[in-house]
C-alpha positions in Angstrom: 7.2 6.3 18.5 7.9 4.3 21.7 10.5 1.6 21.5 8.2 -1.3 21.6 6.2 0.7 18.9 9.6 0.9 16.9 10.5 -3.0 17.2 7.1 -3.9 16.2 7.3 -1.6 13.3 10.7 -3.1 12.3 9.5 -6.7 12.9 6.2 -6.1 10.5 8.2 -4.6 7.6 10.7 -7.0 7.9 8.5 -9.9 7.8 6.6 -8.4 4.9 9.5 -7.7 2.9 11.1 -11.1 3.5 7.7 -12.9 2.7 5.4 -10.5 0.9 1.7 -11.6 0.6 0.2 -11.7 -3.0 3.5 -11.0 -4.8 2.6 -12.3 -8.0 1.1 -11.3 -11.5 -2.7 -12.0 -11.9 -3.3 -13.5 -15.6 -6.3 -11.6 -16.1 -6.7 -8.7 -14.1 -9.7 -6.2 -14.4 -7.6 -3.3 -13.4 -3.9 -3.0 -13.5 -1.3 -0.1 -13.0 2.4 0.6 -12.8 4.0 2.7 -10.2 7.3 4.1 -9.9 9.6 6.2 -7.9 12.3 7.7 -10.2 14.3 9.3 -7.0 14.9 5.7 -5.5 14.1 3.3 -8.2 11.2 1.4 -6.4 9.1 0.1 -9.3 5.7 -2.0 -8.9 3.0 -3.4 -11.0 -0.2 -4.0 -9.1 -3.2 -6.1 -10.3 -6.8 -6.0 -9.4 -9.7 -8.3 -10.2 -13.0 -6.7 -9.4 -15.7 -9.3 -9.7 -19.3 -9.4 -10.8 -20.7 -8.5 -7.3 -18.3 -5.4 -7.5 -15.8 -6.6 -4.7 -12.2 -7.0 -5.0 -11.8 -10.6 -5.2 -8.0 -10.6 -6.0 -5.4 -8.2 -5.9 -1.5 -8.6 -6.4 1.8 -6.8 -7.2 5.2 -7.6 -8.3 8.4 -5.6 -8.8 11.0 -4.3 -6.4 11.8 -1.9 -4.1 12.9 -1.4 -0.8 11.8 -3.1 2.4 9.2 -0.3 3.5 7.8 0.0 -0.1 7.5 -3.9 -0.6 5.8 -4.4 2.9 3.3 -1.5 2.4 2.3 -3.3 -0.8 2.2 -6.6 0.8 0.0 -5.2 3.4 -2.1 -3.3 1.0 -3.2 -6.3 -0.9 -4.3 -8.1 2.5 -6.4 -4.8 3.5 -7.9 -4.3 0.2 -9.1 -8.0 -0.8 -12.9 -8.2 -0.4 -13.5 -4.5 -0.5 -15.5 -2.6 -2.9 -13.3 -0.1 -5.2 -15.0 2.6 -3.4 -14.0 1.5 0.2 -10.6 0.9 -1.4 -10.3 4.5 -2.4 -11.4 5.7 1.1 -8.6 3.4 2.8 -6.1 4.7 0.2 -7.3 8.5 1.5 -6.7 7.4 4.9 -3.7 5.5 4.6 -2.2 8.6 2.7 -3.2 11.0 5.5 -1.7 8.7 8.1 1.8 8.4 6.1 2.1 12.2 5.8 1.1 12.7 9.5 -2.2 14.1 9.0 -3.9 11.5 11.2 -3.0 11.9 14.6 -5.6 10.2 16.9 -5.7 6.9 18.1 -9.1 6.4 17.0 -8.3 7.6 13.5 -5.5 5.2 13.2 -7.4 2.1 14.8 -9.9 2.5 11.9 -6.6 1.5 9.5 -6.2 -1.8 11.2 -2.7 -3.2 10.8 -1.7 -0.5 8.6 -1.4 1.8 11.6 2.0 0.4 12.0 3.0 3.2 9.2 1.9 6.0 11.6 5.4 7.2 12.4 6.8 7.3 8.8 5.7 10.9 8.4 8.7 11.9 10.4 11.1 10.4 7.6 9.8 12.5 4.5 12.0 10.5 2.2 10.3 7.3 3.2 7.1 8.4 2.7 7.0 8.0 -1.0 8.2 4.2 -0.5 5.3 3.6 1.6 2.8 5.4 -0.7 4.0 4.2 -3.9 1.9 0.8 -4.3 -1.1 2.9 -2.8 -0.7 5.5 -5.5 -0.6 2.5 -8.1 -3.7 0.9 -6.9 -5.5 4.0 -7.0 -4.3 4.8 -10.5 -5.4 1.1 -11.5 -8.9 1.5 -9.9 -9.2 4.9 -11.8 -7.8 3.3 -15.2 -4.6 5.2 -15.1 -1.9 3.1 -16.6 1.3 4.6 -14.9 1.6 6.6 -11.7 4.6 8.2 -10.2 5.8 9.7 -7.0 7.3 12.7 -8.7 
């Protein structure tokens, strides 16, 4: 990761950690799940509303964790709003490939838009679970699994 990319990564992570988007509980979600990483203590709940048109009309999260996990959850909510659950699952798959280092082409990264900021995290295996926790929880919510863990 270049010096400029590293600085951008840090700035985005810090911004989303300080001012997370959609950090709230939805009062009547159609889908919800809890995500927990017992090794580090990151713990989030995600909430989703799939409307009558089959689109994710609202998505949010609450809980606590490190800056990377909170920033990832914040960016996830922005990325999935307006998508179908099927499209959200595909984005989940691509994001997971990205953070474990299985996506290495600029074209594949570009498909993830702003989420490509996490492209170098695979170099820090202990941080991969931080970035992926809320994503596992959102997939669990869409699959009607109440609780998911990174272990």
